[in-house]
KEDRENDO-800581 format. One record per atom (N, C-alpha, C, O): residue in three letters; x, y, z. Coordinates in steps of 0.001 Angstrom, whole numbers, plus 500000, padded with zeros to 6 digits. Each point is the difference from the previous one (the first is absolute). Layout:
<pts>
AlaXYZ/...
</pts>
This chain:
<pts>
Unk651037743276680695/Unk500585500032501335/Unk500020501429500562/Unk499712500220501176/Unk500634500747497960/Unk500008501388500454/Unk498609500452500424/Unk499835500724500981/Unk499150498822498243/Unk498620500352500344/Unk499631499428501363/Unk499399500701500814/Unk500948498040499450/Unk499673499380501283/Unk500698500715501149/Unk499421500167501074/Unk501812500254498708/Unk500724500725501045/Unk499326501339500301/Unk499883500413501154/Unk499672500262497759/Unk499335501292500196/Unk498687499830500753/Unk499685500782500897/Unk499545498183498730/Unk498741499756500692/Unk500247499677501468/Unk499289500496500875/Unk501711498680499395/Unk500325499650501380/Unk500383501239500802/Unk499574500162501143/Unk501231500712498253/Unk500400501234500692/Unk498792500893500266/Unk499899500605501067/Unk499178499481497961/Unk498800500815500193/Unk499139499444501132/Unk499496500759500827/Unk500335497936499210/Unk499157499396501035/Unk500622500167501377/Unk499293500251500976/Unk502025499612499110/Unk500653500199501293/Unk499829501428500494/Unk499854500243501198/Unk500166500696497865/Unk499831501411500369/Unk498542500436500008/Unk499702501170500238/Unk499383497889499502/Unk498562500278499986/Unk499628501075498987/Unk499227500916500281/Unk501355498938498523/Unk499699500920498904/Unk499129499293498975/Unk500194498816499724/Unk498822501927499697/Unk499184499515498886/Unk499263498694500344/Unk499776499159499130/Unk499855500687502135/Unk499353498762500432/Unk498701499775499238/Unk499723498893499538/Unk499469502188500333/Unk498704499843499337/Unk500156499552498554/Unk499193499217499500/Unk501838501275499830/Unk500223499609498604/Unk500355498525499893/Unk499490499293499131/Unk501378500252501747/Unk500414498601499952/Unk498856499050500363/Unk499877498920499423/Unk499283501493501541/Unk498874499149500396/Unk499035499829498834/Unk499594498881499686/Unk500037502226499671/Unk499071499917498872/Unk500625499238498838/Unk499316499217499341/Unk501970500998500398/Unk500665499272498916/Unk499979498501500267/Unk499787499202499087/Unk500436500418502173/Unk499963498581500347/Unk498602499420499796/Unk499849498904499460/Unk499131501836500972/Unk498627499533499818/Unk499656499827498525/Unk499381499010499611/Unk501023501957499576/Unk499724499914498566/Unk500700498792499371/Unk499434499328499138/Unk501790500403501294/Unk500707498838499472/Unk499298498701500386/Unk499858499084499191/Unk499703500861502082/Unk499293498808500455/Unk498706499824499221/Unk499703498896499545/Unk499518502177500291/Unk498740499928499261/Unk500244499595498547/Unk499251499212499424/Unk501822501349499996/Unk500294499672498610/Unk500360498524499857/Unk499578499341499049/Unk501210500140501910/Unk500397498593499941/Unk498804499085500169/Unk499860499009499283/Unk499269501327501676/Unk498820499173500227/Unk499064500045498804/Unk499439498976499609/Unk500393502195499812/Unk499106500145498851/Unk500516499206498798/Unk499219499456499219/Unk502101500487500648/Unk500576499276498873/Unk499800498497500138/Unk499951499280499002/Unk499933500247502238/Unk499872498561500234/Unk498553499535500104/Unk499696498841499716/Unk499421502048500686/Unk498604499584500159/Unk499092501214499947/Unk500452501143499925/Unk498270498577500117/Unk498997501066499984/Unk499282500095501342/Unk498833500386500058/Unk501877499257501038/Unk499346499971501306/Unk499754501392500556/Unk499123500178500845/Unk501638500815498697/Unk499820501351500526/Unk498790500658499344/Unk499870499978498776/Unk499256500599502020/Unk498866500731499421/Unk500467501285499327/Unk501061500537500316/Unk498138499930498769/Unk500348501221499275/Unk500150501194500937/Unk500858500855499779/Unk498316499211501266/Unk500069501121500937/Unk501370500084500670/Unk500554501085500177/Unk499981497749500194/Unk501312499992500656/Unk501091500460499038/Unk500899500742500395/Unk499032498830498368/Unk500989500404499009/Unk499976501509499779/Unk501045500650499968/Unk497756499896499881/Unk499903501442499791/Unk500435500779501244/Unk500591501074499887/Unk499121498391501286/Unk500437500664501236/Unk501523500100500054/Unk500541501030500402/Unk500153497899499193/Unk501464500012499992/Unk500538501015498999/Unk500943500736500291/Unk498443499294498516/Unk500447500955498981/Unk499796501439500465/Unk500883500843499842/Unk497956499428500726/Unk499719501361500471/Unk500918500388501150/Unk500423501152500096/Unk499890497889500782/Unk500934500291501094/Unk501368500369499446/Unk500645500928500486/Unk499799498333498483/Unk501277500315499380/Unk500008501387499385/Unk500965500746500160/Unk497963499606499136/Unk499902501337499416/Unk499985501077501076/Unk500590501068499839/Unk498721498632501267/Unk499943500968501087/Unk501374500273500588/Unk500342501148500281/Unk500449497798499906/Unk501355500182500543/Unk500865500786499029/Unk500760500874500417/Unk499131498822498278/Unk500774500741499008/Unk499653501484500015/Unk500891500848499933/Unk497820499469500154/Unk499588501406500068/Unk500500500665501265/Unk500420501157499976/Unk499535498104501144/Unk500496500549501275/Unk501488500318499910/Unk500442501065500430/Unk500339497991499001/Unk501437500226499886/Unk500296501171499070/Unk500958500741500222/Unk498220499434498728/Unk500230501082499040/Unk499787501369500628/Unk500583500984499544/Unk498597499096501491/Unk499734501293500639/Unk501015500341501088/Unk499995501119500513/Unk500879497933499851/Unk500972500258501051/Unk501193500773499462/Unk500406499772498861/Unk500178501147501932/Unk501180500742499548/Unk501201499077499856/Unk500119498995500700/Unk500769501367498379/Unk501209499210499811/Unk500847500054501261/Unk500111501043500644/Unk500473497843499692/Unk500893499948501161/Unk501119499012499706/Unk499802499039499257/Unk501380501193501326/Unk501087499064499760/Unk499659498640500574/Unk499315499910501019/Unk501161499016498331/Unk499797498674500546/Unk500725499910501329/Unk501164500387500102/Unk498166499111500905/Unk500621499851501303/Unk499817501208500883/Unk500407499969501162/Unk498984501120498323/Unk499707501137500846/Unk501220500817500400/Unk499946500732500989/Unk501153499163498269/Unk501153500813500341/Unk500430500779498764/Unk499742499591498868/Unk500912501531501370/Unk500436500846498906/Unk501316499482499432/Unk500913499641500744/Unk499172500324497941/Unk501220499557499350/Unk501093501056500092/Unk501175499669500160/Unk498439501605499739/Unk500960501106499966/Unk499900500837501262/Unk498927500127500590/Unk502197500442499818/Unk500001500883501154/Unk501391500571500207/Unk500861499891499127/Unk499356500720502033/Unk501331500449500378/Unk500288499478501409/Unk499249499172500514/Unk501812501295500105/Unk500372499437501299/Unk498960500266501078/Unk499951499282500999/Unk499226501729498816/Unk499002500316501022/Unk498982498885500178/Unk499360499922501049/Unk500472499203497943/Unk499019498922500116/Unk500394499009501088/Unk499160499233500471/Unk502110500774499933/Unk500460499082501029/Unk500024500647501382/Unk500427499378500972/Unk499111501876499114/Unk500007500691501288/Unk499064499340501009/Unk500256500037501204/Unk498662499361498305/Unk499011499412500903/Unk500448498719500661/Unk499393499563500977/Unk501671499821498501/Unk500492498750500572/Unk501518500049500038/Unk500620500455499038/Unk499995499091502042/Unk501461500013500078/Unk500614499146498898/Unk499431498988499591/Unk501740501435499932/Unk500681499229498959/Unk500260498582500473/Unk499931499052499217/Unk500369500806502070/Unk500303498669500530/Unk498841499032499832/Unk500213498790499925/Unk498547501729500013/Unk498834499122499864/Unk499954499319498639/Unk499264499029499824/Unk501513501464499207/Unk500051499359498689/Unk500501498567500099/Unk499686499170499147/Unk501089500537501885/Unk500659498701500090/Unk499229498991500850/Unk500507498911500268/Unk498293501429500155/Unk499197499070500790/Unk499710498733499202/Unk499410500064498922/Unk501001498793501602/Unk499724498727499363/Unk500821499704498761/Unk499763498988499341/Unk501201501868500320/Unk500793499847498784/Unk501225499127500282/Unk500576500066501086/Unk499814499125497944/Unk501160499116500150/Unk501078500263498946/Unk501089499432500078/Unk498621501417498945/Unk500956500277498922/Unk499943501493499699/Unk499003500496499474/Unk502073500220500862/Unk500067501450499794/Unk501171500296499070/Unk501116499529500219/Unk498617501254498742/Unk501048500407499067/Unk499910501517499825/Unk498928500533499713/Unk502181500144500456/Unk500018501462500010/Unk501112500501499095/Unk501132499520500063/Unk498535501451499093/Unk501029500796499336/Unk499690501467500222/Unk498855500426499849/Unk502155500346500506/Unk499887501460500100/Unk501413500558499950/Unk500944499314500393/Unk499223501914499135/Unk501349500566499945/Unk500724499950501338/Unk501165499606500063/Unk498146500793501014/Unk500604499890501328/Unk499128499229500977/Unk500497499496501006/Unk498192500405498709/Unk499027499335500880/Unk499986500603501401/Unk499552499359500951/Unk500940501876499177/Unk500100500614501328/Unk498629500276500599/Unk499811499847501207/Unk499228500559497963/Unk498670500298500534/Unk499251498732500380/Unk499211500007500945/Unk501025498908498331/Unk499303498751500297/Unk500643499239501148/Unk499313499563500923/Unk502010500278499021/Unk500687499170500984/Unk500405500813501225/Unk501181500138500317/Unk497813500391500356/Unk500238500676501268/Unk500333498960501063/Unk499764498813499773/Unk500773501583501376/Unk500247499021501063/Unk498751499215500385/Unk500080498803500275/Unk498756501869499746/Unk498763499305500350/Unk499648498943498953/Unk499614498886500352/Unk500518501462498350/Unk499685499043498952/Unk500961498815500032/Unk499582498856499826/Unk501688501411500393/Unk500983498913500075/Unk499672499060501153/Unk500075498781499851/Unk499563501778501290/Unk499639499159501141/Unk498730499202499703/Unk499867498853500426/Unk499200501762498838/Unk498790499277499609/Unk500337498826499099/Unk499444498914500164/Unk501461501291498886/Unk500428498899499133/Unk500622498873500820/Unk499789498821499718/Unk500973501556501291/Unk500641498992500836/Unk498979499218500815/Unk500094498777500105/Unk498937501915500467/Unk499063499363500926/Unk498813499342499293/Unk499320499162500591/Unk500424501210498148/Unk498841499413499315/Unk500428499077498867/Unk499757498795500061/Unk500875501750498912/Unk500345499202498827/Unk501123499012500309/Unk499846498798499787/Unk501274501703500712/Unk501213499196500101/Unk499996498995501142/Unk500924499194500112/Unk498073500837500722/Unk499952498985501059/Unk499446498680499491/Unk499979499006500726/Unk499571500987498018/Unk499434498783499413/Unk501040499294499141/Unk500719500631499225/Unk499348498054500923/Unk500905499209499195/Unk499608500106498529/Unk498817499979499660/Unk502171500132499485/Unk499857500116498537/Unk499482501370499559/Unk499829500223498801/Unk499919500692502122/Unk499653501369499607/Unk501246500685499438/Unk501120499698500411/Unk498676501225498650/Unk501131500691499389/Unk499739501492499912/Unk498873500436499765/Unk502183500336500426/Unk499985501444499763/Unk501204500297499116/Unk501141499723500371/Unk498592500846498450/Unk501079500371499083/Unk499885501491499696/Unk498926500494499657/Unk502180500207500472/Unk500017501449499816/Unk501114500361499029/Unk501116499489500092/Unk498556501408498971/Unk500994500546499078/Unk499999501517500153/Unk498948500637499943/Unk502227499932500250/Unk500161501457500038/Unk501153500366499069/Unk500681499121499473/Unk499531502160500331/Unk501076500438499126/Unk501362499681500601/Unk500170499936501217/Unk500788499866497896/Unk501379499732500409/Unk500692501331500296/Unk500190500806499089/Unk500192499441502170/Unk500644501284500316/Unk501357500156499333/Unk500535501106499939/Unk500031497790499557/Unk501289500090499328/Unk499913500538498585/Unk501022500351499410/Unk497781499722500037/Unk499844500555498651/Unk499832501510500078/Unk498874500496499976/Unk502208500228500114/Unk499951501440500282/Unk499212500781498951/Unk499235500900500346/Unk500944498764498379/Unk499284500740498958/Unk498502499756500092/Unk499208500936499888/Unk500398497802500318/Unk498581499676500120/Unk499388500651501229/Unk498862500467499954/Unk501877499567501136/Unk499498500631501228/Unk499831501499499796/Unk499031500589500481/Unk501907500030498808/Unk499889501440499727/Unk498749500299499182/Unk499272500947500298/Unk500477498244498668/Unk498810500212499165/Unk498735499754500809/Unk499051500780499922/Unk500931498148500851/Unk498816499689500810/Unk499761501078501043/Unk498850500322500300/Unk502211500242500255/Unk499848501079500985/Unk499390501238499367/Unk499144500648500604/Unk501289499688498181/Unk499404501139499304/Unk498525499740499728/Unk499176500911500084/Unk500498497857499594/Unk498622499643499689/Unk499103500041501234/Unk498886500521499949/Unk501606498924501163/Unk499151499785501167/Unk500132501064501082/Unk499076500193500791/Unk502057500499499255/Unk500245500931501113/Unk499663501439499687/Unk500045500844500895/Unk499612499472497837/Unk499770501387499641/Unk498548500431500133/Unk499674501151499710/Unk499439497942500727/Unk498614500402500216/Unk499876500764501304/Unk500830499850500897/Unk498133500970499210/Unk499798500808501192/Unk499696499115501200/Unk499391498938499871/Unk501043501518501293/Unk499642499324501230/Unk500886498836500370/Unk499698499287500956/Unk501407500489498309/Unk500880498892500345/Unk500670500249501353/Unk500440501112500289/Unk499631497846500528/Unk500626500125501325/Unk501226499107500129/Unk500633499970501056/Unk499713499298497880/Unk501183499153500037/Unk500550499859498594/Unk499263500140499024/Unk502021499585500868/Unk500615499800498700/Unk500083498514499707/Unk500053499179500915/Unk499957500480497802/Unk500047498605499614/Unk501247499287500524/Unk499864498914500562/Unk501349501640499283/Unk501178499266500488/Unk499933499701501501/Unk500347498903500438/Unk499207502076500338/Unk499913499786501450/Unk498938498957500331/Unk500234499103500810/Unk498581501019498551/Unk498924499041500254/Unk500412498596499566/Unk499685499025500681/Unk501015500865498192/Unk500421498700499498/Unk501008499351500939/Unk499926498799500261/Unk501012501991500245/Unk500987499456500941/Unk499324499464501251/Unk500381498947500511/Unk498613501775499988/Unk499269499547501180/Unk499261498703499725/Unk500015499080500818/Unk499335500850498021/Unk499245498795499652/Unk500910498788499852/Unk499672498916500483/Unk501461501256498858/Unk500909498866499796/Unk500543499488501332/Unk500123498790500193/Unk500196502103500708/Unk500425499560501334/Unk498880499228500691/Unk500244498997500671/Unk498527501481499156/Unk498842499319500598/Unk499809498614499363/Unk499750499020500703/Unk500369500905497970/Unk499854498721499311/Unk501110499034500377/Unk499767498798500128/Unk501428501721500050/Unk501122499139500390/Unk499735499347501352/Unk500296498823500204/Unk499151501947500699/Unk499686499440501317/Unk498827499025499919/Unk499997498967500669/Unk499023501361498522/Unk498850499101499838/Unk500413498659499430/Unk499458498967500395/Unk501504501032498671/Unk500439498743499395/Unk500707499101500994/Unk500176498809499745/Unk500237501756501399/Unk500640499206501033/Unk499070499540501102/Unk500441499364500957/Unk498280500949498924/Unk499041499581501022/Unk499895498472500067/Unk500071499313498981/Unk499761500182502219/Unk499750498578500207/Unk498495499782500002/Unk499354500030501048/Unk500104499752497770/Unk498560499834499842/Unk499730498740499173/Unk500903499458499364/Unk497855500092500654/Unk499631498798499254/Unk499965500247498495/Unk500347499120499213/Unk499232502076500393/Unk499926500326498582/Unk501341500420499438/Unk501016499971500695/Unk498982500420498038/Unk501230500370499298/Unk499942501448499546/Unk499044500411499341/Unk501982500366501011/Unk500083501418499641/Unk501245500224499140/Unk501112499660500403/Unk498687500923498397/Unk501112500301499101/Unk499814501394499406/Unk498883500505499893/Unk502232500098499726/Unk499915501269499267/Unk501108500057498960/Unk501040499354500130/Unk498705501444498830/Unk500973500185498928/Unk500031501463499574/Unk499158500799500410/Unk501833499540498756/Unk500246501382499596/Unk499901500117498489/Unk500616499229499263/Unk498593501756500279/Unk499740500174498568/Unk500758501220499483/Unk500149500977500734/Unk500342498993498004/Unk500907501060499542/Unk499361501327499620/Unk500718500995499896/Unk497962499076499889/Unk499398501277499622/Unk498535500014500398/Unk499416498961500308/Unk499995502236499683/Unk498595500162500378/Unk499104499865498774/Unk500101500818499086/Unk499016498164500865/Unk499122499830498839/Unk498770500895500015/Unk499206499965499060/Unk500616500844501996/Unk498905500972500000/Unk498740499568500721/Unk498952500626499844/Unk501134498314500944/Unk498831499567500767/Unk500459499328501281/Unk501160499613500140/Unk497908500258500789/Unk500185499172501185/Unk498919498938499984/Unk498929500202499428/Unk501354498662501204/Unk499115498857499860/Unk499975499176501276/Unk501043499706500583/Unk497753499925499844/Unk499819499078501118/Unk499094498870499526/Unk498889500248499530/Unk501577498527500590/Unk499205498818499669/Unk499712499218501275/Unk500896499761500810/Unk497856499847499358/Unk499574499252501175/Unk499395498676499554/Unk498980499978499311/Unk501646498925501082/Unk499546498655499619/Unk499688499906498510/Unk498893499595499643/Unk502034500761499480/Unk499683500072498569/Unk499711498651499348/Unk499414499958498918/Unk500982498941501715/Unk499741498693499399/Unk498610499462500344/Unk499593498966499472/Unk499687501715501394/Unk498662499567500380/Unk498958500784499192/Unk500302501037499410/Unk498464498441500579/Unk498960500670499241/Unk499560501305500653/Unk499424500855499328/Unk500836499320501981/Unk499654501265500656/Unk501193500959500011/Unk500003500965500765/Unk500998498788498409/Unk501188500852499951/Unk499678501456499697/Unk498998500321499361/Unk501884500547501119/Unk499788501443499860/Unk501295500663499552/Unk501083499629500453/Unk498803501344498663/Unk501148500778499534/Unk499685501482500158/Unk498994500485499481/Unk501863500228501233/Unk499861501446500162/Unk501170500656499277/Unk501160499782500349/Unk498524501019498647/Unk501012500626499158/Unk499927501513500180/Unk498927500593499891/Unk502212500024500385/Unk500083501456500070/Unk500823500488498813/Unk501153499601499836/Unk498259501262499337/Unk500687500553498841/Unk500615501341500373/Unk499299500893500477/Unk501988499253499312/Unk500708501183500490/Unk499705501247499183/Unk499949501101500549/Unk499856498741498154/Unk499700501178499191/Unk501165500977499970/Unk501146499625500245/Unk498546501643499448/Unk501020501044499938/Unk499376501330500391/Unk498855500285499646/Unk501890500518501075/Unk499555501335500355/Unk498836500033500960/Unk499223500955499976/Unk500619498022500885/Unk498881500002500929/Unk500250500961501156/Unk501146500283500348/Unk497781500210500235/Unk500130500933501108/Unk500284499288501315/Unk500612500579500898/Unk498956498192499222/Unk500169499265501242/Unk500061498508499707/Unk499359499516499067/Unk501417499757501736/Unk500046498548499833/Unk498639499381500277/Unk499694498930499474/Unk499480501724501344/Unk498693499444500331/Unk498988500146498861/Unk498919499414500050/Unk501430501368498926/Unk499082500168498876/Unk500249498997498886/Unk499306500022498984/Unk501665499106501189/Unk500304499034498940/Unk498850499026499787/Unk499317499596500941/Unk500491500044497813/Unk498921499086499642/Unk500314498576500455/Unk501114499504499828/Unk497871499852500759/Unk500112498610500433/Unk499002499131499240/Unk498869500407499737/Unk501576498397499923/Unk499117498952499482/Unk499887498924501071/Unk501008499538500534/Unk497782500074499772/Unk499748498953500988/Unk499349498834499263/Unk498788499995499784/Unk502014499027499835/Unk499553498912499143/Unk499792498728500815/Unk500799499676500879/Unk498128499614498822/Unk499727498703500614/Unk500032498942498904/Unk499438500189498921/Unk501212498721501362/Unk500154498973498969/Unk498663499479499493/Unk499854499724498809/Unk499159500137502093/Unk498717499435499608/Unk499214500925499093/Unk499058499554499344/Unk501300501733500598/Unk499247500957499182/Unk500807500596498855/Unk499433500433498997/Unk501894499590501148/Unk500838500656498995/Unk501144499058499615/Unk501169500380500068/Unk498501498417499536/Unk501021498953499865/Unk501101500378499013/Unk501176499749500260/Unk498454500850498615/Unk501012500327498987/Unk501057500959500550/Unk501197499729499892/Unk498370501388500696/Unk500961501001500453/Unk500629499611501332/Unk501123500405500303/Unk498162498820500481/Unk500621499459501210/Unk501200499133499622/Unk501075500127500587/Unk498736498992498431/Unk501087499139499545/Unk501149500825499441/Unk501168499662500196/Unk498500501422499105/Unk501040500881499451/Unk500913500523501103/Unk501222499982499855/Unk498189500486501252/Unk500814500572501067/Unk500748498935500795/Unk501081500272500524/Unk498374498538499576/Unk500753498898500608/Unk501239499700499162/Unk501082499776500541/Unk498756500220498143/Unk501133499756499115/Unk501020501127500088/Unk501203499761499888/Unk498321501472500312/Unk500924501114500188/Unk500892499774501217/Unk501212500203499943/Unk498169499372501158/Unk500810499758501190/Unk500981498857499758/Unk501161500095500398/Unk498397498837498962/Unk500889498865499775/Unk501196500420499142/Unk501114499518500206/Unk498652501378498834/Unk501108500523499199/Unk500952500818500875/Unk501218499849499910/Unk498223501013500934/Unk500843500792500894/Unk500836499102500899/Unk501200500216500167/Unk498160498781500407/Unk500695499114500935/Unk501122499231499304/Unk501101499875500538/Unk498618499616498274/Unk501011499225499281/Unk501167500869499536/Unk501129499522499887/Unk498594501763499844/Unk501036500908499492/Unk500775500681501111/Unk501088500523499761/Unk498375499482501443/Unk500627500712501110/Unk501185499215500554/Unk500094498784499838/Unk500804501942500819/Unk501205499399500590/Unk499760499656501463/Unk499275500693500713/Unk501348498225499708/Unk499991499707501426/Unk500834501042500729/Unk501003500469499462/Unk498602499903501758/Unk500746501048500721/Unk501415499555500332/Unk500260498829500279/Unk500630502125499684/Unk501386499749500375/Unk500161500201501504/Unk499532501007500530/Unk501123498057500175/Unk500197500176501446/Unk500775501262500279/Unk500964500282499288/Unk498660500506501729/Unk500767501180500342/Unk501410499630500413/Unk500223498918500542/Unk500725501961499208/Unk501379499726500395/Unk500083499811501504/Unk499447500776500780/Unk501265498164499606/Unk500155499730501425/Unk498871499193500589/Unk500027499677501187/Unk498954499982497991/Unk498870499225500504/Unk500278498523499811/Unk500186499552498869/Unk499847499693502190/Unk500346498584499928/Unk498801499098499929/Unk500141498783499888/Unk498665501804500177/Unk498798499158499968/Unk498774500861500093/Unk500110501224500075/Unk498713498168499921/Unk498758500763500065/Unk499859500736501305/Unk500439499527501048/Unk498940501644498881/Unk499816500804501213/Unk498909499390500858/Unk499074499364499497/Unk501047500836501772/Unk498953499534500919/Unk498863500999500007/Unk500193501181499714/Unk498618498335500616/Unk498830500865500001/Unk500020500938501177/Unk499085500807500162/
</pts>
């Protein structure tokens, strides 16, 4: 089944077409030859030589990632396309980040509202750090705020994001928006896009230590159809975060969800 899914993905992306065509011809010739002797010897040898020719051609080609995209990079790889474009056609978004301040800008939030959440049964789930865990926030601030070029502090960015998430959870939309609070920073940020589908995507940012800039952090760009083992690993990571995180506490004096 995994092989069939990979072949289907390759054909949809128009990859390795010549290899699949020759492989199909060889299979057909082999099946016909096994059942009868109707094929002339010239045709059989032509098929074999064509197969060898394709193998030699593929052997001379430079190595390239499956799907034509780079597995590793940093934040600059997303400069060519707006972050909001990640959500085009997506119905299931799952996000974890210490504050998610860089991702959940007002423009991105509005994009989620107008694209993902306008669809029935669409879901957006977000996990950020719990601002009530003072010790964890202090450690995370030392980890994330001491790199060069920082323009905001974690506590301030987190407070802004939580207020934004609180308002988003009160939107009158067809989809479902939820957020939760996690007690400590596990050292990565994670975005999952339609993870239950075969075209699912996982973008992982590893925080590291002692980096010069947040934009230099290493990113993994995983696709379920090509990296199923590690894609599943990161989906399970999010599910663990979500199950372990706390539901937000209503602000004092708040009698209901905020209006958009």
